[in-house]
N, CA, C and O atoms as a GROMACS GRO file, in nm:
protein
  576
    1MET      N    1   4.867   4.493  12.864
    1MET     CA    2   4.814   4.606  12.802
    1MET      C    3   4.734   4.696  12.897
    1MET      O    4   4.665   4.643  12.985
    2SER      N    5   4.738   4.809  12.886
    2SER     CA    6   4.667   4.886  12.982
    2SER      C    7   4.520   4.917  12.927
    2SER      O    8   4.491   4.912  12.808
    3GLU      N    9   4.434   4.951  13.027
    3GLU     CA   10   4.293   4.967  12.989
    3GLU      C   11   4.281   5.100  12.923
    3GLU      O   12   4.346   5.198  12.958
    4LYS      N   13   4.192   5.097  12.822
    4LYS     CA   14   4.160   5.210  12.747
    4LYS      C   15   4.014   5.242  12.748
    4LYS      O   16   3.947   5.183  12.833
    5ALA      N   17   3.956   5.322  12.670
    5ALA     CA   18   3.804   5.346  12.684
    5ALA      C   19   3.714   5.226  12.653
    5ALA      O   20   3.603   5.218  12.705
    6HIS      N   21   3.755   5.140  12.576
    6HIS     CA   22   3.679   5.014  12.540
    6HIS      C   23   3.757   4.888  12.557
    6HIS      O   24   3.797   4.825  12.459
    7GLY      N   25   3.780   4.850  12.684
    7GLY     CA   26   3.871   4.742  12.706
    7GLY      C   27   4.003   4.783  12.696
    7GLY      O   28   4.049   4.879  12.758
    8THR      N   29   4.086   4.688  12.593
    8THR     CA   30   4.204   4.730  12.577
    8THR      C   31   4.239   4.824  12.443
    8THR      O   32   4.352   4.852  12.405
    9SER      N   33   4.126   4.862  12.388
    9SER     CA   34   4.123   4.947  12.268
    9SER      C   35   4.038   5.080  12.310
    9SER      O   36   3.974   5.092  12.414
   10GLU      N   37   4.052   5.170  12.214
   10GLU     CA   38   3.982   5.291  12.235
   10GLU      C   39   3.830   5.282  12.179
   10GLU      O   40   3.757   5.378  12.202
   11LYS      N   41   3.786   5.185  12.116
   11LYS     CA   42   3.656   5.170  12.065
   11LYS      C   43   3.627   5.042  12.016
   11LYS      O   44   3.722   4.967  11.992
   12PRO      N   45   3.499   4.999  11.997
   12PRO     CA   46   3.453   4.868  11.961
   12PRO      C   47   3.496   4.824  11.830
   12PRO      O   48   3.547   4.906  11.754
   13VAL      N   49   3.481   4.709  11.796
   13VAL     CA   50   3.506   4.657  11.659
   13VAL      C   51   3.402   4.733  11.567
   13VAL      O   52   3.296   4.786  11.599
   14GLN      N   53   3.464   4.725  11.439
   14GLN     CA   54   3.392   4.787  11.319
   14GLN      C   55   3.243   4.708  11.305
   14GLN      O   56   3.229   4.592  11.341
   15GLY      N   57   3.154   4.776  11.257
   15GLY     CA   58   3.028   4.707  11.211
   15GLY      C   59   3.045   4.636  11.089
   15GLY      O   60   3.142   4.670  11.021
   16ASN      N   61   2.965   4.537  11.043
   16ASN     CA   62   2.981   4.468  10.917
   16ASN      C   63   3.119   4.411  10.891
   16ASN      O   64   3.184   4.436  10.790
   17LEU      N   65   3.157   4.334  10.989
   17LEU     CA   66   3.287   4.269  10.979
   17LEU      C   67   3.288   4.152  10.844
   17LEU      O   68   3.189   4.092  10.801
   18LYS      N   69   3.395   4.143  10.806
   18LYS     CA   70   3.417   4.057  10.673
   18LYS      C   71   3.368   3.909  10.713
   18LYS      O   72   3.374   3.868  10.829
   19TRP      N   73   3.321   3.838  10.613
   19TRP     CA   74   3.309   3.702  10.605
   19TRP      C   75   3.203   3.648  10.705
   19TRP      O   76   3.208   3.530  10.742
   20ASN      N   77   3.112   3.727  10.748
   20ASN     CA   78   3.000   3.699  10.840
   20ASN      C   79   3.052   3.677  10.994
   20ASN      O   80   2.990   3.609  11.076
   21CYS      N   81   3.152   3.732  11.016
   21CYS     CA   82   3.221   3.726  11.158
   21CYS      C   83   3.126   3.781  11.256
   21CYS      O   84   3.058   3.874  11.215
   22SER      N   85   3.109   3.747  11.365
   22SER     CA   86   3.021   3.782  11.460
   22SER      C   87   3.085   3.909  11.535
   22SER      O   88   3.197   3.910  11.586
   23GLN      N   89   2.990   4.016  11.530
   23GLN     CA   90   3.038   4.156  11.587
   23GLN      C   91   3.064   4.132  11.731
   23GLN      O   92   3.163   4.181  11.784
   24ASP      N   93   2.976   4.056  11.800
   24ASP     CA   94   2.980   4.040  11.948
   24ASP      C   95   3.100   3.958  11.995
   24ASP      O   96   3.168   3.987  12.094
   25THR      N   97   3.123   3.840  11.905
   25THR     CA   98   3.223   3.749  11.944
   25THR      C   99   3.359   3.829  11.923
   25THR      O  100   3.448   3.819  12.006
   26ALA      N  101   3.371   3.904  11.815
   26ALA     CA  102   3.491   3.992  11.784
   26ALA      C  103   3.519   4.094  11.892
   26ALA      O  104   3.635   4.113  11.928
   27ASP      N  105   3.423   4.159  11.945
   27ASP     CA  106   3.444   4.270  12.012
   27ASP      C  107   3.495   4.189  12.159
   27ASP      O  108   3.593   4.236  12.216
   28GLN      N  109   3.441   4.092  12.205
   28GLN     CA  110   3.489   4.028  12.317
   28GLN      C  111   3.625   3.984  12.315
   28GLN      O  112   3.702   4.012  12.406
   29ILE      N  113   3.663   3.906  12.201
   29ILE     CA  114   3.786   3.849  12.172
   29ILE      C  115   3.898   3.968  12.155
   29ILE      O  116   4.008   3.954  12.209
   30CYS      N  117   3.871   4.073  12.086
   30CYS     CA  118   3.955   4.183  12.045
   30CYS      C  119   3.983   4.272  12.165
   30CYS      O  120   4.096   4.316  12.184
   31ASN      N  121   3.875   4.300  12.250
   31ASN     CA  122   3.881   4.417  12.346
   31ASN      C  123   3.874   4.368  12.502
   31ASN      O  124   3.919   4.444  12.588
   32PHE      N  125   3.833   4.277  12.530
   32PHE     CA  126   3.809   4.224  12.657
   32PHE      C  127   3.859   4.089  12.702
   32PHE      O  128   3.800   4.021  12.786
   33ASN      N  129   3.976   4.053  12.639
   33ASN     CA  130   4.042   3.927  12.656
   33ASN      C  131   4.194   3.930  12.638
   33ASN      O  132   4.245   4.007  12.556
   34ARG      N  133   4.257   3.858  12.702
   34ARG     CA  134   4.400   3.855  12.708
   34ARG      C  135   4.454   3.710  12.683
   34ARG      O  136   4.574   3.693  12.662
   35HIS      N  137   4.371   3.612  12.685
   35HIS     CA  138   4.425   3.473  12.689
   35HIS      C  139   4.342   3.389  12.601
   35HIS      O  140   4.397   3.292  12.548
   36TYR      N  141   4.207   3.414  12.574
   36TYR     CA  142   4.124   3.325  12.514
   36TYR      C  143   4.104   3.339  12.348
   36TYR      O  144   4.151   3.437  12.290
   37ALA      N  145   4.042   3.250  12.287
   37ALA     CA  146   4.036   3.268  12.146
   37ALA      C  147   3.892   3.218  12.102
   37ALA      O  148   3.817   3.155  12.176
   38GLU      N  149   3.864   3.252  11.977
   38GLU     CA  150   3.746   3.195  11.916
   38GLU      C  151   3.767   3.058  11.904
   38GLU      O  152   3.879   3.016  11.875
   39TYR      N  153   3.656   2.968  11.926
   39TYR     CA  154   3.669   2.824  11.912
   39TYR      C  155   3.750   2.786  11.791
   39TYR      O  156   3.744   2.854  11.689
   40ALA      N  157   3.831   2.671  11.801
   40ALA     CA  158   3.908   2.614  11.692
   40ALA      C  159   3.816   2.581  11.588
   40ALA      O  160   3.712   2.520  11.613
   41GLY      N  161   3.850   2.620  11.462
   41GLY     CA  162   3.773   2.606  11.338
   41GLY      C  163   3.663   2.703  11.308
   41GLY      O  164   3.590   2.689  11.210
   42TYR      N  165   3.649   2.811  11.402
   42TYR     CA  166   3.558   2.900  11.381
   42TYR      C  167   3.568   2.968  11.233
   42TYR      O  168   3.468   2.992  11.166
   43TRP      N  169   3.686   2.991  11.196
   43TRP     CA  170   3.712   3.047  11.056
   43TRP      C  171   3.652   2.953  10.958
   43TRP      O  172   3.604   3.004  10.857
   44ASP      N  173   3.646   2.832  10.971
   44ASP     CA  174   3.600   2.743  10.885
   44ASP      C  175   3.433   2.752  10.880
   44ASP      O  176   3.374   2.707  10.782
   45SER      N  177   3.368   2.808  10.982
   45SER     CA  178   3.228   2.819  10.978
   45SER      C  179   3.182   2.958  10.912
   45SER      O  180   3.062   2.979  10.891
   46THR      N  181   3.268   3.037  10.884
   46THR     CA  182   3.237   3.161  10.818
   46THR      C  183   3.243   3.142  10.673
   46THR      O  184   3.257   3.028  10.628
   47THR      N  185   3.232   3.260  10.585
   47THR     CA  186   3.230   3.264  10.460
   47THR      C  187   3.366   3.290  10.404
   47THR      O  188   3.377   3.309  10.283
   48PHE      N  189   3.478   3.292  10.489
   48PHE     CA  190   3.611   3.330  10.451
   48PHE      C  191   3.666   3.246  10.328
   48PHE      O  192   3.718   3.301  10.230
   49LEU      N  193   3.651   3.105  10.342
   49LEU     CA  194   3.722   3.048  10.222
   49LEU      C  195   3.632   3.074  10.094
   49LEU      O  196   3.683   3.099   9.985
   50LYS      N  197   3.499   3.068  10.113
   50LYS     CA  198   3.402   3.096  10.002
   50LYS      C  199   3.443   3.214   9.930
   50LYS      O  200   3.448   3.217   9.807
   51ASP      N  201   3.477   3.330  10.018
   51ASP     CA  202   3.484   3.468   9.972
   51ASP      C  203   3.631   3.494   9.913
   51ASP      O  204   3.649   3.592   9.842
   52THR      N  205   3.733   3.410   9.941
   52THR     CA  206   3.861   3.439   9.899
   52THR      C  207   3.901   3.376   9.774
   52THR      O  208   3.841   3.274   9.739
   53ASN      N  209   3.990   3.421   9.706
   53ASN     CA  210   4.028   3.361   9.562
   53ASN      C  211   4.157   3.310   9.554
   53ASN      O  212   4.196   3.277   9.442
   54GLY      N  213   4.239   3.297   9.658
   54GLY     CA  214   4.368   3.238   9.655
   54GLY      C  215   4.475   3.327   9.623
   54GLY      O  216   4.588   3.279   9.616
   55GLU      N  217   4.456   3.446   9.604
   55GLU     CA  218   4.552   3.546   9.590
   55GLU      C  219   4.597   3.620   9.691
   55GLU      O  220   4.524   3.625   9.790
   56LEU      N  221   4.709   3.686   9.691
   56LEU     CA  222   4.757   3.769   9.796
   56LEU      C  223   4.661   3.839   9.850
   56LEU      O  224   4.595   3.910   9.773
   57MET      N  225   4.628   3.839   9.989
   57MET     CA  226   4.536   3.930  10.061
   57MET      C  227   4.582   3.985  10.170
   57MET      O  228   4.675   3.932  10.232
   58THR      N  229   4.522   4.107  10.214
   58THR     CA  230   4.568   4.180  10.340
   58THR      C  231   4.445   4.166  10.428
   58THR      O  232   4.331   4.164  10.382
   59PHE      N  233   4.476   4.155  10.559
   59PHE     CA  234   4.405   4.110  10.676
   59PHE      C  235   4.414   4.235  10.763
   59PHE      O  236   4.525   4.272  10.801
   60TYR      N  237   4.291   4.310  10.802
   60TYR     CA  238   4.275   4.428  10.866
   60TYR      C  239   4.225   4.425  11.002
   60TYR      O  240   4.123   4.361  11.030
   61ASP      N  241   4.300   4.500  11.102
   61ASP     CA  242   4.241   4.511  11.226
   61ASP      C  243   4.090   4.532  11.242
   61ASP      O  244   4.038   4.630  11.190
   62SER      N  245   4.020   4.445  11.312
   62SER     CA  246   3.880   4.453  11.338
   62SER      C  247   3.824   4.577  11.394
   62SER      O  248   3.708   4.612  11.369
   63VAL      N  249   3.917   4.651  11.478
   63VAL     CA  250   3.888   4.769  11.539
   63VAL      C  251   3.934   4.890  11.471
   63VAL      O  252   3.855   4.984  11.466
   64THR      N  253   4.062   4.904  11.413
   64THR     CA  254   4.096   5.034  11.348
   64THR      C  255   4.107   5.014  11.205
   64THR      O  256   4.125   5.118  11.141
   65GLY      N  257   4.102   4.905  11.139
   65GLY     CA  258   4.121   4.903  10.986
   65GLY      C  259   4.274   4.897  10.954
   65GLY      O  260   4.306   4.890  10.836
   66LYS      N  261   4.365   4.899  11.046
   66LYS     CA  262   4.493   4.913  10.988
   66LYS      C  263   4.519   4.756  10.944
   66LYS      O  264   4.464   4.656  10.992
   67PRO      N  265   4.614   4.760  10.843
   67PRO     CA  266   4.658   4.620  10.776
   67PRO      C  267   4.758   4.572  10.883
   67PRO      O  268   4.839   4.640  10.945
   68LEU      N  269   4.734   4.429  10.894
   68LEU     CA  270   4.808   4.359  11.004
   68LEU      C  271   4.891   4.226  10.946
   68LEU      O  272   5.000   4.186  10.987
   69PHE      N  273   4.825   4.181  10.859
   69PHE     CA  274   4.895   4.056  10.783
   69PHE      C  275   4.866   4.064  10.635
   69PHE      O  276   4.772   4.127  10.586
   70GLN      N  277   4.956   3.992  10.568
   70GLN     CA  278   4.943   3.968  10.412
   70GLN      C  279   4.979   3.827  10.388
   70GLN      O  280   5.086   3.784  10.432
   71ALA      N  281   4.895   3.747  10.320
   71ALA     CA  282   4.917   3.612  10.310
   71ALA      C  283   4.857   3.576  10.169
   71ALA      O  284   4.760   3.641  10.130
   72PRO      N  285   4.907   3.480  10.094
   72PRO     CA  286   5.030   3.403  10.154
   72PRO      C  287   5.157   3.483  10.086
   72PRO      O  288   5.158   3.539   9.976
   73VAL      N  289   5.256   3.474  10.175
   73VAL     CA  290   5.397   3.530  10.127
   73VAL      C  291   5.504   3.412  10.150
   73VAL      O  292   5.521   3.365  10.263
   74GLY      N  293   5.563   3.374  10.058
   74GLY     CA  294   5.668   3.264  10.052
   74GLY      C  295   5.607   3.132  10.057
   74GLY      O  296   5.676   3.033  10.079
   75ARG      N  297   5.474   3.126  10.036
   75ARG     CA  298   5.412   2.976  10.030
   75ARG      C  299   5.277   3.009   9.939
   75ARG      O  300   5.236   3.121   9.909
   76SER      N  301   5.221   2.888   9.907
   76SER     CA  302   5.100   2.891   9.824
   76SER      C  303   4.993   2.916   9.903
   76SER      O  304   5.009   2.894  10.023
   77TRP      N  305   4.867   2.965   9.857
   77TRP     CA  306   4.747   2.984   9.923
   77TRP      C  307   4.698   2.846   9.993
   77TRP      O  308   4.650   2.840  10.106
   78ALA      N  309   4.717   2.732   9.904
   78ALA     CA  310   4.683   2.597   9.954
   78ALA      C  311   4.760   2.570  10.071
   78ALA      O  312   4.701   2.512  10.162
   79ASP      N  313   4.893   2.602  10.090
   79ASP     CA  314   4.974   2.577  10.210
   79ASP      C  315   4.922   2.658  10.326
   79ASP      O  316   4.901   2.607  10.436
   80PHE      N  317   4.898   2.802  10.296
   80PHE     CA  318   4.838   2.869  10.405
   80PHE      C  319   4.700   2.818  10.459
   80PHE      O  320   4.670   2.835  10.578
   81VAL      N  321   4.616   2.756  10.369
   81VAL     CA  322   4.489   2.710  10.411
   81VAL      C  323   4.524   2.570  10.495
   81VAL      O  324   4.479   2.542  10.606
   82ALA      N  325   4.603   2.498  10.424
   82ALA     CA  326   4.628   2.372  10.490
   82ALA      C  327   4.680   2.383  10.638
   82ALA      O  328   4.630   2.318  10.730
   83GLU      N  329   4.794   2.478  10.653
   83GLU     CA  330   4.843   2.502  10.786
   83GLU      C  331   4.734   2.550  10.884
   83GLU      O  332   4.723   2.506  10.998
   84SER      N  333   4.656   2.642  10.832
   84SER     CA  334   4.551   2.716  10.922
   84SER      C  335   4.454   2.605  10.965
   84SER      O  336   4.419   2.590  11.082
   85ARG      N  337   4.409   2.522  10.857
   85ARG     CA  338   4.315   2.416  10.898
   85ARG      C  339   4.359   2.302  10.998
   85ARG      O  340   4.285   2.242  11.075
   86SER      N  341   4.497   2.284  10.982
   86SER     CA  342   4.544   2.179  11.084
   86SER      C  343   4.563   2.226  11.219
   86SER      O  344   4.566   2.148  11.314
   87HIS      N  345   4.576   2.368  11.233
   87HIS     CA  346   4.572   2.414  11.366
   87HIS      C  347   4.453   2.483  11.426
   87HIS      O  348   4.448   2.518  11.544
   88GLY      N  349   4.350   2.500  11.333
   88GLY     CA  350   4.225   2.564  11.378
   88GLY      C  351   4.193   2.702  11.360
   88GLY      O  352   4.077   2.742  11.374
   89TRP      N  353   4.307   2.791  11.325
   89TRP     CA  354   4.298   2.923  11.332
   89TRP      C  355   4.399   2.970  11.197
   89TRP      O  356   4.502   2.911  11.161
   90PRO      N  357   4.350   3.069  11.147
   90PRO     CA  358   4.455   3.126  11.042
   90PRO      C  359   4.596   3.146  11.112
   90PRO      O  360   4.618   3.198  11.221
   91SER      N  361   4.681   3.093  11.026
   91SER     CA  362   4.823   3.082  11.082
   91SER      C  363   4.907   3.148  10.994
   91SER      O  364   4.914   3.112  10.876
   92PHE      N  365   4.981   3.255  11.044
   92PHE     CA  366   5.061   3.335  10.961
   92PHE      C  367   5.225   3.320  11.009
   92PHE      O  368   5.258   3.277  11.119
   93ARG      N  369   5.311   3.359  10.915
   93ARG     CA  370   5.466   3.348  10.943
   93ARG      C  371   5.513   3.482  10.934
   93ARG      O  372   5.445   3.572  10.884
   94ASP      N  373   5.636   3.499  10.986
   94ASP     CA  374   5.712   3.616  11.009
   94ASP      C  375   5.688   3.715  10.886
   94ASP      O  376   5.644   3.830  10.900
   95GLU      N  377   5.722   3.654  10.760
   95GLU     CA  378   5.712   3.736  10.656
   95GLU      C  379   5.580   3.777  10.615
   95GLU      O  380   5.572   3.854  10.519
   96GLU      N  381   5.476   3.739  10.673
   96GLU     CA  382   5.346   3.777  10.658
   96GLU      C  383   5.282   3.876  10.747
   96GLU      O  384   5.172   3.926  10.724
   97VAL      N  385   5.358   3.902  10.851
   97VAL     CA  386   5.327   4.011  10.939
   97VAL      C  387   5.363   4.148  10.905
   97VAL      O  388   5.476   4.169  10.860
   98ILE      N  389   5.275   4.250  10.922
   98ILE     CA  390   5.299   4.394  10.898
   98ILE      C  391   5.349   4.440  11.034
   98ILE      O  392   5.269   4.487  11.115
   99TRP      N  393   5.467   4.428  11.060
   99TRP     CA  394   5.533   4.479  11.187
   99TRP      C  395   5.513   4.615  11.216
   99TRP      O  396   5.535   4.646  11.333
  100GLU      N  397   5.479   4.701  11.142
  100GLU     CA  398   5.456   4.841  11.192
  100GLU      C  399   5.322   4.854  11.269
  100GLU      O  400   5.298   4.950  11.343
  101ASN      N  401   5.240   4.754  11.248
  101ASN     CA  402   5.111   4.744  11.317
  101ASN      C  403   5.091   4.658  11.413
  101ASN      O  404   4.990   4.668  11.482
  102VAL      N  405   5.187   4.554  11.436
  102VAL     CA  406   5.172   4.429  11.519
  102VAL      C  407   5.295   4.423  11.605
  102VAL      O  408   5.406   4.460  11.568
  103ARG      N  409   5.264   4.371  11.730
  103ARG     CA  410   5.384   4.339  11.811
  103ARG      C  411   5.350   4.208  11.885
  103ARG      O  412   5.232   4.176  11.899
  104CYS      N  413   5.439   4.139  11.928
  104CYS     CA  414   5.423   4.018  12.006
  104CYS      C  415   5.496   4.048  12.150
  104CYS      O  416   5.610   4.094  12.162
  105LEU      N  417   5.414   4.013  12.247
  105LEU     CA  418   5.438   4.040  12.395
  105LEU      C  419   5.526   3.919  12.436
  105LEU      O  420   5.520   3.812  12.375
  106PRO      N  421   5.605   3.938  12.539
  106PRO     CA  422   5.698   3.856  12.595
  106PRO      C  423   5.629   3.706  12.628
  106PRO      O  424   5.695   3.602  12.623
  107ASP      N  425   5.502   3.712  12.658
  107ASP     CA  426   5.442   3.587  12.683
  107ASP      C  427   5.388   3.515  12.554
  107ASP      O  428   5.339   3.403  12.571
  108GLY      N  429   5.393   3.565  12.436
  108GLY     CA  430   5.371   3.518  12.310
  108GLY      C  431   5.248   3.573  12.252
  108GLY      O  432   5.212   3.537  12.140
  109GLU      N  433   5.173   3.668  12.330
  109GLU     CA  434   5.046   3.724  12.273
  109GLU      C  435   5.073   3.818  12.164
  109GLU      O  436   5.154   3.909  12.175
  110ALA      N  437   5.004   3.794  12.056
  110ALA     CA  438   5.012   3.904  11.933
  110ALA      C  439   4.894   3.998  11.959
  110ALA      O  440   4.779   3.963  11.985
  111VAL      N  441   4.944   4.128  11.948
  111VAL     CA  442   4.841   4.244  11.968
  111VAL      C  443   4.866   4.346  11.843
  111VAL      O  444   4.974   4.351  11.785
  112SER      N  445   4.767   4.417  11.814
  112SER     CA  446   4.798   4.528  11.739
  112SER      C  447   4.857   4.647  11.816
  112SER      O  448   4.842   4.651  11.938
  113ILE      N  449   4.923   4.743  11.750
  113ILE     CA  450   4.985   4.863  11.814
  113ILE      C  451   4.891   4.938  11.893
  113ILE      O  452   4.933   5.020  11.974
  114THR      N  453   4.755   4.914  11.876
  114THR     CA  454   4.640   5.006  11.938
  114THR      C  455   4.590   4.920  12.042
  114THR      O  456   4.512   4.970  12.123
  115GLY      N  457   4.623   4.796  12.052
  115GLY     CA  458   4.570   4.713  12.172
  115GLY      C  459   4.466   4.598  12.137
  115GLY      O  460   4.413   4.529  12.224
  116THR      N  461   4.443   4.586  12.017
  116THR     CA  462   4.349   4.459  11.956
  116THR      C  463   4.427   4.351  11.992
  116THR      O  464   4.544   4.343  11.956
  117HIS      N  465   4.359   4.246  12.076
  117HIS     CA  466   4.416   4.116  12.082
  117HIS      C  467   4.383   4.044  11.957
  117HIS      O  468   4.270   4.035  11.909
  118LEU      N  469   4.510   3.985  11.901
  118LEU     CA  470   4.504   3.917  11.794
  118LEU      C  471   4.508   3.761  11.796
  118LEU      O  472   4.443   3.694  11.716
  119GLY      N  473   4.579   3.715  11.879
  119GLY     CA  474   4.612   3.570  11.904
  119GLY      C  475   4.743   3.555  11.970
  119GLY      O  476   4.790   3.642  12.044
  120HIS      N  477   4.804   3.435  11.942
  120HIS     CA  478   4.931   3.411  12.015
  120HIS      C  479   5.042   3.354  11.897
  120HIS      O  480   5.000   3.301  11.795
  121ASN      N  481   5.161   3.368  11.918
  121ASN     CA  482   5.280   3.313  11.864
  121ASN      C  483   5.295   3.173  11.928
  121ASN      O  484   5.318   3.154  12.047
  122LEU      N  485   5.280   3.084  11.841
  122LEU     CA  486   5.298   2.924  11.881
  122LEU      C  487   5.420   2.875  11.779
  122LEU      O  488   5.395   2.808  11.678
  123PRO      N  489   5.546   2.912  11.814
  123PRO     CA  490   5.665   2.858  11.724
  123PRO      C  491   5.636   2.696  11.698
  123PRO      O  492   5.576   2.621  11.775
  124ASP      N  493   5.686   2.667  11.592
  124ASP     CA  494   5.703   2.519  11.556
  124ASP      C  495   5.823   2.496  11.486
  124ASP      O  496   5.910   2.583  11.483
  125GLY      N  497   5.836   2.382  11.429
  125GLY     CA  498   5.968   2.329  11.363
  125GLY      C  499   6.000   2.429  11.253
  125GLY      O  500   6.120   2.440  11.225
  126SER      N  501   5.911   2.504  11.186
  126SER     CA  502   5.918   2.592  11.088
  126SER      C  503   5.947   2.740  11.111
  126SER      O  504   5.966   2.820  11.019
  127GLY      N  505   5.950   2.772  11.249
  127GLY     CA  506   5.972   2.894  11.305
  127GLY      C  507   5.846   2.954  11.367
  127GLY      O  508   5.753   2.882  11.404
  128ASN      N  509   5.845   3.087  11.378
  128ASN     CA  510   5.730   3.153  11.441
  128ASN      C  511   5.598   3.123  11.366
  128ASN      O  512   5.590   3.132  11.243
  129ARG      N  513   5.498   3.088  11.442
  129ARG     CA  514   5.366   3.070  11.369
  129ARG      C  515   5.266   3.147  11.464
  129ARG      O  516   5.254   3.121  11.584
  130TYR      N  517   5.194   3.247  11.395
  130TYR     CA  518   5.115   3.333  11.460
  130TYR      C  519   4.959   3.277  11.447
  130TYR      O  520   4.899   3.288  11.340
  131CYS      N  521   4.914   3.233  11.530
  131CYS     CA  522   4.786   3.167  11.541
  131CYS      C  523   4.688   3.271  11.561
  131CYS      O  524   4.688   3.314  11.676
  132ILE      N  525   4.600   3.327  11.476
  132ILE     CA  526   4.536   3.458  11.480
  132ILE      C  527   4.395   3.441  11.478
  132ILE      O  528   4.355   3.370  11.386
  133ASN      N  529   4.307   3.487  11.556
  133ASN     CA  530   4.154   3.474  11.547
  133ASN      C  531   4.107   3.545  11.427
  133ASN      O  532   4.140   3.663  11.410
  134LEU      N  533   4.032   3.480  11.340
  134LEU     CA  534   3.978   3.555  11.232
  134LEU      C  535   3.893   3.682  11.258
  134LEU      O  536   3.893   3.780  11.183
  135VAL      N  537   3.819   3.671  11.374
  135VAL     CA  538   3.739   3.794  11.415
  135VAL      C  539   3.830   3.910  11.438
  135VAL      O  540   3.789   4.023  11.412
  136SER      N  541   3.947   3.893  11.483
  136SER     CA  542   4.037   4.005  11.504
  136SER      C  543   4.109   4.076  11.377
  136SER      O  544   4.169   4.184  11.383
  137VAL      N  545   4.094   3.994  11.255
  137VAL     CA  546   4.144   4.046  11.129
  137VAL      C  547   4.045   4.053  11.019
  137VAL      O  548   4.076   4.042  10.901
  138ALA      N  549   3.908   4.076  11.070
  138ALA     CA  550   3.808   4.066  10.984
  138ALA      C  551   3.755   4.218  10.942
  138ALA      O  552   3.644   4.229  10.890
  139GLY      N  553   3.834   4.328  10.964
  139GLY     CA  554   3.805   4.465  10.959
  139GLY      C  555   3.814   4.482  10.804
  139GLY      O  556   3.853   4.399  10.722
  140SER      N  557   3.770   4.606  10.783
  140SER     CA  558   3.790   4.690  10.652
  140SER      C  559   3.895   4.809  10.661
  140SER      O  560   3.898   4.880  10.762
  141PRO      N  561   3.969   4.827  10.570
  141PRO     CA  562   4.070   4.936  10.574
  141PRO      C  563   3.999   5.071  10.608
  141PRO      O  564   3.887   5.096  10.564
  142THR      N  565   4.054   5.141  10.672
  142THR     CA  566   3.997   5.283  10.699
  142THR      C  567   4.124   5.393  10.676
  142THR      O  568   4.240   5.356  10.665
  143SER      N  569   4.088   5.513  10.669
  143SER     CA  570   4.196   5.619  10.651
  143SER      C  571   4.255   5.654  10.774
  143SER      O  572   4.355   5.727  10.769
  144GLU      N  573   4.212   5.616  10.886
  144GLU     CA  574   4.266   5.650  11.023
  144GLU      C  575   4.415   5.616  11.041
  144GLU      O  576   4.472   5.639  11.148
   0.00000   0.00000   0.00000
């Protein structure tokens, strides 16, 4: 990823991220990082599970507010949570990726089309599994 005005993005993460996610952690992970992640289980320390109702939901880029993932698709909410919990990060499958706003680099890094580091593709026996930092998808939708 090429350098931009704010690390790999044009600007810092949004204020008031969803689920009580740390803005400082999000900015570091999203914009000044190519390899590392929030700690395993971070998402479990937020209000994410308490604030969700088990219905289809959209996850937005913490920098731009663009939609990146929708889950659950092709599985239940309980299956999404169980898989995510077993790996330590929210885990999405190909059919849950909004490909017009996400790309996967040759080394497996998942990024938004505007440069936000999201996480990594870690394929398993069921196919591609995108292990994504909650702080990277805790944004709110914008009209940009």
